[in-house]
mmCIF file of the protein (N, C-alpha, C, O) and its ligand, coordinates in Angstrom:
data_MODEL
# 
_entry.id   MODEL 
# 
loop_
_entity.id 
_entity.type 
_entity.pdbx_number_of_molecules 
1 polymer     1 
2 non-polymer 1 
# 
_entity_poly.entity_id                      1 
_entity_poly.type                           'polypeptide(L)' 
_entity_poly.nstd_linkage                   no 
_entity_poly.nstd_monomer                   no 
_entity_poly.pdbx_seq_one_letter_code       MTTQCPECEAAVESRTMVLGEVFPCPDCGTELEVTGKEPFRIEPAPKEAEDWGE 
_entity_poly.pdbx_seq_one_letter_code_can   MTTQCPECEAAVESRTMVLGEVFPCPDCGTELEVTGKEPFRIEPAPKEAEDWGE 
_entity_poly.pdbx_strand_id                 A 
# 
loop_
_entity_poly_seq.entity_id 
_entity_poly_seq.num 
_entity_poly_seq.mon_id 
_entity_poly_seq.hetero 
1 1  MET n 
1 2  THR n 
1 3  THR n 
1 4  GLN n 
1 5  CYS n 
1 6  PRO n 
1 7  GLU n 
1 8  CYS n 
1 9  GLU n 
1 10 ALA n 
1 11 ALA n 
1 12 VAL n 
1 13 GLU n 
1 14 SER n 
1 15 ARG n 
1 16 THR n 
1 17 MET n 
1 18 VAL n 
1 19 LEU n 
1 20 GLY n 
1 21 GLU n 
1 22 VAL n 
1 23 PHE n 
1 24 PRO n 
1 25 CYS n 
1 26 PRO n 
1 27 ASP n 
1 28 CYS n 
1 29 GLY n 
1 30 THR n 
1 31 GLU n 
1 32 LEU n 
1 33 GLU n 
1 34 VAL n 
1 35 THR n 
1 36 GLY n 
1 37 LYS n 
1 38 GLU n 
1 39 PRO n 
1 40 PHE n 
1 41 ARG n 
1 42 ILE n 
1 43 GLU n 
1 44 PRO n 
1 45 ALA n 
1 46 PRO n 
1 47 LYS n 
1 48 GLU n 
1 49 ALA n 
1 50 GLU n 
1 51 ASP n 
1 52 TRP n 
1 53 GLY n 
1 54 GLU n 
# 
loop_
_struct_asym.id 
_struct_asym.entity_id 
A 1 
B 2 
# 
loop_
_chem_comp.id 
_chem_comp.type 
_chem_comp.mon_nstd_flag 
ALA 'L-peptide linking' y 
ARG 'L-peptide linking' y 
ASP 'L-peptide linking' y 
CYS 'L-peptide linking' y 
GLN 'L-peptide linking' y 
GLU 'L-peptide linking' y 
GLY 'peptide linking'   y 
ILE 'L-peptide linking' y 
LEU 'L-peptide linking' y 
LYS 'L-peptide linking' y 
MET 'L-peptide linking' y 
PHE 'L-peptide linking' y 
PRO 'L-peptide linking' y 
SER 'L-peptide linking' y 
THR 'L-peptide linking' y 
TRP 'L-peptide linking' y 
VAL 'L-peptide linking' y 
ZN  non-polymer         . 
# 
_pdbx_entity_nonpoly.entity_id   2 
_pdbx_entity_nonpoly.name        ? 
_pdbx_entity_nonpoly.comp_id     ZN 
# 
_pdbx_nonpoly_scheme.asym_id         B 
_pdbx_nonpoly_scheme.entity_id       2 
_pdbx_nonpoly_scheme.mon_id          ZN 
_pdbx_nonpoly_scheme.ndb_seq_num     1 
_pdbx_nonpoly_scheme.pdb_seq_num     101 
_pdbx_nonpoly_scheme.auth_seq_num    101 
_pdbx_nonpoly_scheme.pdb_mon_id      ZN 
_pdbx_nonpoly_scheme.auth_mon_id     ZN 
_pdbx_nonpoly_scheme.pdb_strand_id   A 
_pdbx_nonpoly_scheme.pdb_ins_code    . 
# 
loop_
_atom_site.group_PDB 
_atom_site.id 
_atom_site.type_symbol 
_atom_site.label_atom_id 
_atom_site.label_alt_id 
_atom_site.label_comp_id 
_atom_site.label_asym_id 
_atom_site.label_entity_id 
_atom_site.label_seq_id 
_atom_site.pdbx_PDB_ins_code 
_atom_site.Cartn_x 
_atom_site.Cartn_y 
_atom_site.Cartn_z 
_atom_site.occupancy 
_atom_site.B_iso_or_equiv 
_atom_site.pdbx_formal_charge 
_atom_site.auth_seq_id 
_atom_site.auth_comp_id 
_atom_site.auth_asym_id 
_atom_site.auth_atom_id 
_atom_site.pdbx_PDB_model_num 
ATOM   1   N  N  . MET A 1 1  ? -34.549 94.987  13.355 1.00 0.00 ? 1   MET A N  1 
ATOM   2   C  CA . MET A 1 1  ? -35.270 96.196  12.927 1.00 0.00 ? 1   MET A CA 1 
ATOM   3   C  C  . MET A 1 1  ? -36.765 95.923  12.950 1.00 0.00 ? 1   MET A C  1 
ATOM   4   O  O  . MET A 1 1  ? -37.215 94.820  12.638 1.00 0.00 ? 1   MET A O  1 
ATOM   5   N  N  . THR A 1 2  ? -37.513 96.928  13.318 1.00 0.00 ? 2   THR A N  1 
ATOM   6   C  CA . THR A 1 2  ? -38.964 96.783  13.308 1.00 0.00 ? 2   THR A CA 1 
ATOM   7   C  C  . THR A 1 2  ? -39.574 97.919  12.503 1.00 0.00 ? 2   THR A C  1 
ATOM   8   O  O  . THR A 1 2  ? -38.964 98.971  12.311 1.00 0.00 ? 2   THR A O  1 
ATOM   9   N  N  . THR A 1 3  ? -40.765 97.684  12.048 1.00 0.00 ? 3   THR A N  1 
ATOM   10  C  CA . THR A 1 3  ? -41.562 98.752  11.450 1.00 0.00 ? 3   THR A CA 1 
ATOM   11  C  C  . THR A 1 3  ? -42.973 98.578  11.958 1.00 0.00 ? 3   THR A C  1 
ATOM   12  O  O  . THR A 1 3  ? -43.259 97.664  12.731 1.00 0.00 ? 3   THR A O  1 
ATOM   13  N  N  . GLN A 1 4  ? -43.854 99.459  11.521 1.00 0.00 ? 4   GLN A N  1 
ATOM   14  C  CA . GLN A 1 4  ? -45.216 99.399  12.016 1.00 0.00 ? 4   GLN A CA 1 
ATOM   15  C  C  . GLN A 1 4  ? -46.161 98.892  10.952 1.00 0.00 ? 4   GLN A C  1 
ATOM   16  O  O  . GLN A 1 4  ? -46.041 99.226  9.773  1.00 0.00 ? 4   GLN A O  1 
ATOM   17  N  N  . CYS A 1 5  ? -47.099 98.082  11.389 1.00 0.00 ? 5   CYS A N  1 
ATOM   18  C  CA . CYS A 1 5  ? -48.187 97.684  10.510 1.00 0.00 ? 5   CYS A CA 1 
ATOM   19  C  C  . CYS A 1 5  ? -48.911 98.926  10.005 1.00 0.00 ? 5   CYS A C  1 
ATOM   20  O  O  . CYS A 1 5  ? -49.286 99.784  10.804 1.00 0.00 ? 5   CYS A O  1 
ATOM   21  N  N  . PRO A 1 6  ? -49.115 99.038  8.692  1.00 0.00 ? 6   PRO A N  1 
ATOM   22  C  CA . PRO A 1 6  ? -49.797 100.226 8.168  1.00 0.00 ? 6   PRO A CA 1 
ATOM   23  C  C  . PRO A 1 6  ? -51.275 100.280 8.547  1.00 0.00 ? 6   PRO A C  1 
ATOM   24  O  O  . PRO A 1 6  ? -51.914 101.325 8.416  1.00 0.00 ? 6   PRO A O  1 
ATOM   25  N  N  . GLU A 1 7  ? -51.805 99.185  9.004  1.00 0.00 ? 7   GLU A N  1 
ATOM   26  C  CA . GLU A 1 7  ? -53.221 99.158  9.356  1.00 0.00 ? 7   GLU A CA 1 
ATOM   27  C  C  . GLU A 1 7  ? -53.452 99.439  10.839 1.00 0.00 ? 7   GLU A C  1 
ATOM   28  O  O  . GLU A 1 7  ? -54.334 100.223 11.188 1.00 0.00 ? 7   GLU A O  1 
ATOM   29  N  N  . CYS A 1 8  ? -52.672 98.811  11.710 1.00 0.00 ? 8   CYS A N  1 
ATOM   30  C  CA . CYS A 1 8  ? -52.958 98.913  13.147 1.00 0.00 ? 8   CYS A CA 1 
ATOM   31  C  C  . CYS A 1 8  ? -51.786 99.479  13.939 1.00 0.00 ? 8   CYS A C  1 
ATOM   32  O  O  . CYS A 1 8  ? -51.901 99.684  15.148 1.00 0.00 ? 8   CYS A O  1 
ATOM   33  N  N  . GLU A 1 9  ? -50.651 99.736  13.268 1.00 0.00 ? 9   GLU A N  1 
ATOM   34  C  CA . GLU A 1 9  ? -49.484 100.329 13.893 1.00 0.00 ? 9   GLU A CA 1 
ATOM   35  C  C  . GLU A 1 9  ? -48.806 99.416  14.913 1.00 0.00 ? 9   GLU A C  1 
ATOM   36  O  O  . GLU A 1 9  ? -48.010 99.883  15.728 1.00 0.00 ? 9   GLU A O  1 
ATOM   37  N  N  . ALA A 1 10 ? -49.110 98.135  14.874 1.00 0.00 ? 10  ALA A N  1 
ATOM   38  C  CA . ALA A 1 10 ? -48.381 97.188  15.704 1.00 0.00 ? 10  ALA A CA 1 
ATOM   39  C  C  . ALA A 1 10 ? -46.933 97.098  15.218 1.00 0.00 ? 10  ALA A C  1 
ATOM   40  O  O  . ALA A 1 10 ? -46.670 97.221  14.021 1.00 0.00 ? 10  ALA A O  1 
ATOM   41  N  N  . ALA A 1 11 ? -46.011 96.888  16.131 1.00 0.00 ? 11  ALA A N  1 
ATOM   42  C  CA . ALA A 1 11 ? -44.618 96.705  15.752 1.00 0.00 ? 11  ALA A CA 1 
ATOM   43  C  C  . ALA A 1 11 ? -44.438 95.334  15.117 1.00 0.00 ? 11  ALA A C  1 
ATOM   44  O  O  . ALA A 1 11 ? -44.884 94.324  15.661 1.00 0.00 ? 11  ALA A O  1 
ATOM   45  N  N  . VAL A 1 12 ? -43.783 95.308  13.964 1.00 0.00 ? 12  VAL A N  1 
ATOM   46  C  CA . VAL A 1 12 ? -43.532 94.061  13.247 1.00 0.00 ? 12  VAL A CA 1 
ATOM   47  C  C  . VAL A 1 12 ? -42.025 93.916  13.082 1.00 0.00 ? 12  VAL A C  1 
ATOM   48  O  O  . VAL A 1 12 ? -41.363 94.830  12.590 1.00 0.00 ? 12  VAL A O  1 
ATOM   49  N  N  . GLU A 1 13 ? -41.482 92.775  13.489 1.00 0.00 ? 13  GLU A N  1 
ATOM   50  C  CA . GLU A 1 13 ? -40.043 92.551  13.388 1.00 0.00 ? 13  GLU A CA 1 
ATOM   51  C  C  . GLU A 1 13 ? -39.674 91.968  12.035 1.00 0.00 ? 13  GLU A C  1 
ATOM   52  O  O  . GLU A 1 13 ? -40.418 91.177  11.455 1.00 0.00 ? 13  GLU A O  1 
ATOM   53  N  N  . SER A 1 14 ? -38.507 92.377  11.542 1.00 0.00 ? 14  SER A N  1 
ATOM   54  C  CA . SER A 1 14 ? -38.110 92.006  10.192 1.00 0.00 ? 14  SER A CA 1 
ATOM   55  C  C  . SER A 1 14 ? -37.294 90.725  10.135 1.00 0.00 ? 14  SER A C  1 
ATOM   56  O  O  . SER A 1 14 ? -37.046 90.216  9.042  1.00 0.00 ? 14  SER A O  1 
ATOM   57  N  N  . ARG A 1 15 ? -36.872 90.189  11.262 1.00 0.00 ? 15  ARG A N  1 
ATOM   58  C  CA . ARG A 1 15 ? -35.791 89.199  11.202 1.00 0.00 ? 15  ARG A CA 1 
ATOM   59  C  C  . ARG A 1 15 ? -36.145 87.928  10.448 1.00 0.00 ? 15  ARG A C  1 
ATOM   60  O  O  . ARG A 1 15 ? -35.256 87.301  9.870  1.00 0.00 ? 15  ARG A O  1 
ATOM   61  N  N  . THR A 1 16 ? -37.399 87.528  10.432 1.00 0.00 ? 16  THR A N  1 
ATOM   62  C  CA . THR A 1 16 ? -37.744 86.301  9.713  1.00 0.00 ? 16  THR A CA 1 
ATOM   63  C  C  . THR A 1 16 ? -38.284 86.589  8.323  1.00 0.00 ? 16  THR A C  1 
ATOM   64  O  O  . THR A 1 16 ? -38.639 85.668  7.587  1.00 0.00 ? 16  THR A O  1 
ATOM   65  N  N  . MET A 1 17 ? -38.345 87.858  7.965  1.00 0.00 ? 17  MET A N  1 
ATOM   66  C  CA . MET A 1 17 ? -38.977 88.220  6.707  1.00 0.00 ? 17  MET A CA 1 
ATOM   67  C  C  . MET A 1 17 ? -37.973 88.238  5.560  1.00 0.00 ? 17  MET A C  1 
ATOM   68  O  O  . MET A 1 17 ? -36.794 88.540  5.748  1.00 0.00 ? 17  MET A O  1 
ATOM   69  N  N  . VAL A 1 18 ? -38.458 87.914  4.388  1.00 0.00 ? 18  VAL A N  1 
ATOM   70  C  CA . VAL A 1 18 ? -37.656 88.073  3.181  1.00 0.00 ? 18  VAL A CA 1 
ATOM   71  C  C  . VAL A 1 18 ? -38.391 89.015  2.248  1.00 0.00 ? 18  VAL A C  1 
ATOM   72  O  O  . VAL A 1 18 ? -39.612 89.148  2.322  1.00 0.00 ? 18  VAL A O  1 
ATOM   73  N  N  . LEU A 1 19 ? -37.643 89.669  1.371  1.00 0.00 ? 19  LEU A N  1 
ATOM   74  C  CA . LEU A 1 19 ? -38.243 90.631  0.457  1.00 0.00 ? 19  LEU A CA 1 
ATOM   75  C  C  . LEU A 1 19 ? -39.318 89.969  -0.396 1.00 0.00 ? 19  LEU A C  1 
ATOM   76  O  O  . LEU A 1 19 ? -39.091 88.916  -0.991 1.00 0.00 ? 19  LEU A O  1 
ATOM   77  N  N  . GLY A 1 20 ? -40.468 90.586  -0.448 1.00 0.00 ? 20  GLY A N  1 
ATOM   78  C  CA . GLY A 1 20 ? -41.568 90.047  -1.236 1.00 0.00 ? 20  GLY A CA 1 
ATOM   79  C  C  . GLY A 1 20 ? -42.459 89.082  -0.487 1.00 0.00 ? 20  GLY A C  1 
ATOM   80  O  O  . GLY A 1 20 ? -43.479 88.632  -1.009 1.00 0.00 ? 20  GLY A O  1 
ATOM   81  N  N  . GLU A 1 21 ? -42.067 88.759  0.756  1.00 0.00 ? 21  GLU A N  1 
ATOM   82  C  CA . GLU A 1 21 ? -42.884 87.829  1.535  1.00 0.00 ? 21  GLU A CA 1 
ATOM   83  C  C  . GLU A 1 21 ? -44.219 88.468  1.903  1.00 0.00 ? 21  GLU A C  1 
ATOM   84  O  O  . GLU A 1 21 ? -44.286 89.647  2.249  1.00 0.00 ? 21  GLU A O  1 
ATOM   85  N  N  . VAL A 1 22 ? -45.259 87.680  1.823  1.00 0.00 ? 22  VAL A N  1 
ATOM   86  C  CA . VAL A 1 22 ? -46.581 88.123  2.261  1.00 0.00 ? 22  VAL A CA 1 
ATOM   87  C  C  . VAL A 1 22 ? -46.928 87.359  3.528  1.00 0.00 ? 22  VAL A C  1 
ATOM   88  O  O  . VAL A 1 22 ? -46.834 86.133  3.580  1.00 0.00 ? 22  VAL A O  1 
ATOM   89  N  N  . PHE A 1 23 ? -47.327 88.102  4.539  1.00 0.00 ? 23  PHE A N  1 
ATOM   90  C  CA . PHE A 1 23 ? -47.611 87.481  5.829  1.00 0.00 ? 23  PHE A CA 1 
ATOM   91  C  C  . PHE A 1 23 ? -48.741 88.251  6.499  1.00 0.00 ? 23  PHE A C  1 
ATOM   92  O  O  . PHE A 1 23 ? -48.942 89.432  6.214  1.00 0.00 ? 23  PHE A O  1 
ATOM   93  N  N  . PRO A 1 24 ? -49.470 87.598  7.377  1.00 0.00 ? 24  PRO A N  1 
ATOM   94  C  CA . PRO A 1 24 ? -50.522 88.311  8.095  1.00 0.00 ? 24  PRO A CA 1 
ATOM   95  C  C  . PRO A 1 24 ? -49.939 89.060  9.288  1.00 0.00 ? 24  PRO A C  1 
ATOM   96  O  O  . PRO A 1 24 ? -49.068 88.549  9.993  1.00 0.00 ? 24  PRO A O  1 
ATOM   97  N  N  . CYS A 1 25 ? -50.422 90.255  9.499  1.00 0.00 ? 25  CYS A N  1 
ATOM   98  C  CA . CYS A 1 25 ? -50.037 90.992  10.693 1.00 0.00 ? 25  CYS A CA 1 
ATOM   99  C  C  . CYS A 1 25 ? -50.399 90.160  11.922 1.00 0.00 ? 25  CYS A C  1 
ATOM   100 O  O  . CYS A 1 25 ? -51.514 89.647  12.013 1.00 0.00 ? 25  CYS A O  1 
ATOM   101 N  N  . PRO A 1 26 ? -49.464 90.022  12.874 1.00 0.00 ? 26  PRO A N  1 
ATOM   102 C  CA . PRO A 1 26 ? -49.767 89.208  14.059 1.00 0.00 ? 26  PRO A CA 1 
ATOM   103 C  C  . PRO A 1 26 ? -50.840 89.836  14.933 1.00 0.00 ? 26  PRO A C  1 
ATOM   104 O  O  . PRO A 1 26 ? -51.427 89.166  15.783 1.00 0.00 ? 26  PRO A O  1 
ATOM   105 N  N  . ASP A 1 27 ? -51.092 91.101  14.730 1.00 0.00 ? 27  ASP A N  1 
ATOM   106 C  CA . ASP A 1 27 ? -52.051 91.792  15.589 1.00 0.00 ? 27  ASP A CA 1 
ATOM   107 C  C  . ASP A 1 27 ? -53.431 91.893  14.956 1.00 0.00 ? 27  ASP A C  1 
ATOM   108 O  O  . ASP A 1 27 ? -54.426 91.523  15.578 1.00 0.00 ? 27  ASP A O  1 
ATOM   109 N  N  . CYS A 1 28 ? -53.500 92.395  13.716 1.00 0.00 ? 28  CYS A N  1 
ATOM   110 C  CA . CYS A 1 28 ? -54.801 92.645  13.089 1.00 0.00 ? 28  CYS A CA 1 
ATOM   111 C  C  . CYS A 1 28 ? -55.122 91.650  11.983 1.00 0.00 ? 28  CYS A C  1 
ATOM   112 O  O  . CYS A 1 28 ? -56.262 91.584  11.524 1.00 0.00 ? 28  CYS A O  1 
ATOM   113 N  N  . GLY A 1 29 ? -54.118 90.865  11.544 1.00 0.00 ? 29  GLY A N  1 
ATOM   114 C  CA . GLY A 1 29 ? -54.380 89.847  10.547 1.00 0.00 ? 29  GLY A CA 1 
ATOM   115 C  C  . GLY A 1 29 ? -54.371 90.337  9.114  1.00 0.00 ? 29  GLY A C  1 
ATOM   116 O  O  . GLY A 1 29 ? -54.589 89.552  8.191  1.00 0.00 ? 29  GLY A O  1 
ATOM   117 N  N  . THR A 1 30 ? -54.121 91.628  8.911  1.00 0.00 ? 30  THR A N  1 
ATOM   118 C  CA . THR A 1 30 ? -54.029 92.149  7.551  1.00 0.00 ? 30  THR A CA 1 
ATOM   119 C  C  . THR A 1 30 ? -52.870 91.502  6.811  1.00 0.00 ? 30  THR A C  1 
ATOM   120 O  O  . THR A 1 30 ? -51.781 91.352  7.365  1.00 0.00 ? 30  THR A O  1 
ATOM   121 N  N  . GLU A 1 31 ? -53.100 91.115  5.555  1.00 0.00 ? 31  GLU A N  1 
ATOM   122 C  CA . GLU A 1 31 ? -52.027 90.564  4.740  1.00 0.00 ? 31  GLU A CA 1 
ATOM   123 C  C  . GLU A 1 31 ? -51.058 91.675  4.374  1.00 0.00 ? 31  GLU A C  1 
ATOM   124 O  O  . GLU A 1 31 ? -51.454 92.684  3.790  1.00 0.00 ? 31  GLU A O  1 
ATOM   125 N  N  . LEU A 1 32 ? -49.790 91.491  4.715  1.00 0.00 ? 32  LEU A N  1 
ATOM   126 C  CA . LEU A 1 32 ? -48.765 92.495  4.482  1.00 0.00 ? 32  LEU A CA 1 
ATOM   127 C  C  . LEU A 1 32 ? -47.668 91.923  3.604  1.00 0.00 ? 32  LEU A C  1 
ATOM   128 O  O  . LEU A 1 32 ? -47.342 90.739  3.689  1.00 0.00 ? 32  LEU A O  1 
ATOM   129 N  N  . GLU A 1 33 ? -47.098 92.779  2.755  1.00 0.00 ? 33  GLU A N  1 
ATOM   130 C  CA . GLU A 1 33 ? -46.003 92.364  1.887  1.00 0.00 ? 33  GLU A CA 1 
ATOM   131 C  C  . GLU A 1 33 ? -44.745 93.122  2.271  1.00 0.00 ? 33  GLU A C  1 
ATOM   132 O  O  . GLU A 1 33 ? -44.791 94.331  2.501  1.00 0.00 ? 33  GLU A O  1 
ATOM   133 N  N  . VAL A 1 34 ? -43.622 92.421  2.343  1.00 0.00 ? 34  VAL A N  1 
ATOM   134 C  CA . VAL A 1 34 ? -42.345 93.058  2.618  1.00 0.00 ? 34  VAL A CA 1 
ATOM   135 C  C  . VAL A 1 34 ? -41.862 93.733  1.342  1.00 0.00 ? 34  VAL A C  1 
ATOM   136 O  O  . VAL A 1 34 ? -41.575 93.072  0.344  1.00 0.00 ? 34  VAL A O  1 
ATOM   137 N  N  . THR A 1 35 ? -41.778 95.067  1.390  1.00 0.00 ? 35  THR A N  1 
ATOM   138 C  CA . THR A 1 35 ? -41.382 95.822  0.191  1.00 0.00 ? 35  THR A CA 1 
ATOM   139 C  C  . THR A 1 35 ? -39.972 96.373  0.309  1.00 0.00 ? 35  THR A C  1 
ATOM   140 O  O  . THR A 1 35 ? -39.469 96.983  -0.634 1.00 0.00 ? 35  THR A O  1 
ATOM   141 N  N  . GLY A 1 36 ? -39.325 96.169  1.450  1.00 0.00 ? 36  GLY A N  1 
ATOM   142 C  CA . GLY A 1 36 ? -37.956 96.641  1.609  1.00 0.00 ? 36  GLY A CA 1 
ATOM   143 C  C  . GLY A 1 36 ? -37.328 96.021  2.834  1.00 0.00 ? 36  GLY A C  1 
ATOM   144 O  O  . GLY A 1 36 ? -38.015 95.722  3.810  1.00 0.00 ? 36  GLY A O  1 
ATOM   145 N  N  . LYS A 1 37 ? -36.011 95.824  2.785  1.00 0.00 ? 37  LYS A N  1 
ATOM   146 C  CA . LYS A 1 37 ? -35.309 95.261  3.942  1.00 0.00 ? 37  LYS A CA 1 
ATOM   147 C  C  . LYS A 1 37 ? -34.386 96.276  4.587  1.00 0.00 ? 37  LYS A C  1 
ATOM   148 O  O  . LYS A 1 37 ? -34.209 96.241  5.805  1.00 0.00 ? 37  LYS A O  1 
ATOM   149 N  N  . GLU A 1 38 ? -33.798 97.167  3.834  1.00 0.00 ? 38  GLU A N  1 
ATOM   150 C  CA . GLU A 1 38 ? -32.860 98.165  4.368  1.00 0.00 ? 38  GLU A CA 1 
ATOM   151 C  C  . GLU A 1 38 ? -33.233 99.539  3.854  1.00 0.00 ? 38  GLU A C  1 
ATOM   152 O  O  . GLU A 1 38 ? -32.707 99.947  2.818  1.00 0.00 ? 38  GLU A O  1 
ATOM   153 N  N  . PRO A 1 39 ? -34.085 100.257 4.498  1.00 0.00 ? 39  PRO A N  1 
ATOM   154 C  CA . PRO A 1 39 ? -34.768 99.930  5.745  1.00 0.00 ? 39  PRO A CA 1 
ATOM   155 C  C  . PRO A 1 39 ? -35.948 98.985  5.513  1.00 0.00 ? 39  PRO A C  1 
ATOM   156 O  O  . PRO A 1 39 ? -36.445 98.836  4.396  1.00 0.00 ? 39  PRO A O  1 
ATOM   157 N  N  . PHE A 1 40 ? -36.369 98.368  6.583  1.00 0.00 ? 40  PHE A N  1 
ATOM   158 C  CA . PHE A 1 40 ? -37.493 97.452  6.543  1.00 0.00 ? 40  PHE A CA 1 
ATOM   159 C  C  . PHE A 1 40 ? -38.782 98.226  6.275  1.00 0.00 ? 40  PHE A C  1 
ATOM   160 O  O  . PHE A 1 40 ? -39.101 99.198  6.960  1.00 0.00 ? 40  PHE A O  1 
ATOM   161 N  N  . ARG A 1 41 ? -39.509 97.766  5.264  1.00 0.00 ? 41  ARG A N  1 
ATOM   162 C  CA . ARG A 1 41 ? -40.785 98.404  4.932  1.00 0.00 ? 41  ARG A CA 1 
ATOM   163 C  C  . ARG A 1 41 ? -41.814 97.340  4.638  1.00 0.00 ? 41  ARG A C  1 
ATOM   164 O  O  . ARG A 1 41 ? -41.500 96.298  4.061  1.00 0.00 ? 41  ARG A O  1 
ATOM   165 N  N  . ILE A 1 42 ? -43.033 97.602  5.034  1.00 0.00 ? 42  ILE A N  1 
ATOM   166 C  CA . ILE A 1 42 ? -44.141 96.705  4.697  1.00 0.00 ? 42  ILE A CA 1 
ATOM   167 C  C  . ILE A 1 42 ? -45.315 97.530  4.197  1.00 0.00 ? 42  ILE A C  1 
ATOM   168 O  O  . ILE A 1 42 ? -45.522 98.675  4.600  1.00 0.00 ? 42  ILE A O  1 
ATOM   169 N  N  . GLU A 1 43 ? -46.064 96.915  3.316  1.00 0.00 ? 43  GLU A N  1 
ATOM   170 C  CA . GLU A 1 43 ? -47.271 97.557  2.800  1.00 0.00 ? 43  GLU A CA 1 
ATOM   171 C  C  . GLU A 1 43 ? -48.375 96.504  2.747  1.00 0.00 ? 43  GLU A C  1 
ATOM   172 O  O  . GLU A 1 43 ? -48.100 95.305  2.695  1.00 0.00 ? 43  GLU A O  1 
ATOM   173 N  N  . PRO A 1 44 ? -49.619 96.962  2.761  1.00 0.00 ? 44  PRO A N  1 
ATOM   174 C  CA . PRO A 1 44 ? -50.708 95.995  2.608  1.00 0.00 ? 44  PRO A CA 1 
ATOM   175 C  C  . PRO A 1 44 ? -50.545 95.220  1.302  1.00 0.00 ? 44  PRO A C  1 
ATOM   176 O  O  . PRO A 1 44 ? -50.305 95.819  0.253  1.00 0.00 ? 44  PRO A O  1 
ATOM   177 N  N  . ALA A 1 45 ? -50.670 93.919  1.354  1.00 0.00 ? 45  ALA A N  1 
ATOM   178 C  CA . ALA A 1 45 ? -50.536 93.106  0.156  1.00 0.00 ? 45  ALA A CA 1 
ATOM   179 C  C  . ALA A 1 45 ? -51.729 93.343  -0.756 1.00 0.00 ? 45  ALA A C  1 
ATOM   180 O  O  . ALA A 1 45 ? -52.864 93.439  -0.289 1.00 0.00 ? 45  ALA A O  1 
ATOM   181 N  N  . PRO A 1 46 ? -51.471 93.437  -2.069 1.00 0.00 ? 46  PRO A N  1 
ATOM   182 C  CA . PRO A 1 46 ? -52.587 93.629  -2.993 1.00 0.00 ? 46  PRO A CA 1 
ATOM   183 C  C  . PRO A 1 46 ? -53.519 92.428  -2.983 1.00 0.00 ? 46  PRO A C  1 
ATOM   184 O  O  . PRO A 1 46 ? -53.085 91.276  -2.944 1.00 0.00 ? 46  PRO A O  1 
ATOM   185 N  N  . LYS A 1 47 ? -54.784 92.724  -3.017 1.00 0.00 ? 47  LYS A N  1 
ATOM   186 C  CA . LYS A 1 47 ? -55.807 91.672  -3.057 1.00 0.00 ? 47  LYS A CA 1 
ATOM   187 C  C  . LYS A 1 47 ? -56.594 91.887  -4.328 1.00 0.00 ? 47  LYS A C  1 
ATOM   188 O  O  . LYS A 1 47 ? -57.619 92.568  -4.320 1.00 0.00 ? 47  LYS A O  1 
ATOM   189 N  N  . GLU A 1 48 ? -56.128 91.315  -5.414 1.00 0.00 ? 48  GLU A N  1 
ATOM   190 C  CA . GLU A 1 48 ? -56.720 91.624  -6.701 1.00 0.00 ? 48  GLU A CA 1 
ATOM   191 C  C  . GLU A 1 48 ? -57.886 90.725  -7.049 1.00 0.00 ? 48  GLU A C  1 
ATOM   192 O  O  . GLU A 1 48 ? -58.700 91.058  -7.911 1.00 0.00 ? 48  GLU A O  1 
ATOM   193 N  N  . ALA A 1 49 ? -57.969 89.598  -6.389 1.00 0.00 ? 49  ALA A N  1 
ATOM   194 C  CA . ALA A 1 49 ? -58.983 88.627  -6.769 1.00 0.00 ? 49  ALA A CA 1 
ATOM   195 C  C  . ALA A 1 49 ? -60.336 88.903  -6.128 1.00 0.00 ? 49  ALA A C  1 
ATOM   196 O  O  . ALA A 1 49 ? -61.354 88.350  -6.544 1.00 0.00 ? 49  ALA A O  1 
ATOM   197 N  N  . GLU A 1 50 ? -60.340 89.761  -5.114 1.00 0.00 ? 50  GLU A N  1 
ATOM   198 C  CA . GLU A 1 50 ? -61.596 90.008  -4.438 1.00 0.00 ? 50  GLU A CA 1 
ATOM   199 C  C  . GLU A 1 50 ? -61.648 91.443  -3.937 1.00 0.00 ? 50  GLU A C  1 
ATOM   200 O  O  . GLU A 1 50 ? -60.618 92.064  -3.672 1.00 0.00 ? 50  GLU A O  1 
ATOM   201 N  N  . ASP A 1 51 ? -62.830 91.941  -3.816 1.00 0.00 ? 51  ASP A N  1 
ATOM   202 C  CA . ASP A 1 51 ? -63.010 93.256  -3.219 1.00 0.00 ? 51  ASP A CA 1 
ATOM   203 C  C  . ASP A 1 51 ? -62.797 93.123  -1.723 1.00 0.00 ? 51  ASP A C  1 
ATOM   204 O  O  . ASP A 1 51 ? -63.387 92.259  -1.074 1.00 0.00 ? 51  ASP A O  1 
ATOM   205 N  N  . TRP A 1 52 ? -61.945 93.990  -1.181 1.00 0.00 ? 52  TRP A N  1 
ATOM   206 C  CA . TRP A 1 52 ? -61.509 93.756  0.181  1.00 0.00 ? 52  TRP A CA 1 
ATOM   207 C  C  . TRP A 1 52 ? -61.952 94.864  1.132  1.00 0.00 ? 52  TRP A C  1 
ATOM   208 O  O  . TRP A 1 52 ? -61.177 95.359  1.951  1.00 0.00 ? 52  TRP A O  1 
ATOM   209 N  N  . GLY A 1 53 ? -63.205 95.230  0.996  1.00 0.00 ? 53  GLY A N  1 
ATOM   210 C  CA . GLY A 1 53 ? -63.818 96.028  2.044  1.00 0.00 ? 53  GLY A CA 1 
ATOM   211 C  C  . GLY A 1 53 ? -63.520 97.513  2.016  1.00 0.00 ? 53  GLY A C  1 
ATOM   212 O  O  . GLY A 1 53 ? -63.604 98.180  3.047  1.00 0.00 ? 53  GLY A O  1 
ATOM   213 N  N  . GLU A 1 54 ? -63.173 98.042  0.850  1.00 0.00 ? 54  GLU A N  1 
ATOM   214 C  CA . GLU A 1 54 ? -62.978 99.487  0.796  1.00 0.00 ? 54  GLU A CA 1 
ATOM   215 C  C  . GLU A 1 54 ? -64.064 100.159 -0.014 1.00 0.00 ? 54  GLU A C  1 
ATOM   216 O  O  . GLU A 1 54 ? -64.055 101.381 -0.164 1.00 0.00 ? 54  GLU A O  1 
HETATM 217 ZN ZN . ZN  B 2 .  ? -51.760 95.105  11.911 1.00 0.00 2 101 ZN  A ZN 1 
# 
């Protein structure tokens, strides 16, 4: 199963991911968190320690 990066819409495959895993998008490098497996969902990982450009 794949889903799209919420930042750049690159296809991201779920097969190596576990729920709660934080990983960088292979395309844009945004830190993403796995928020669901069935269906596969990802969201930008919270960055609470620093202001992250918004
Ligand atoms: Zn991306």
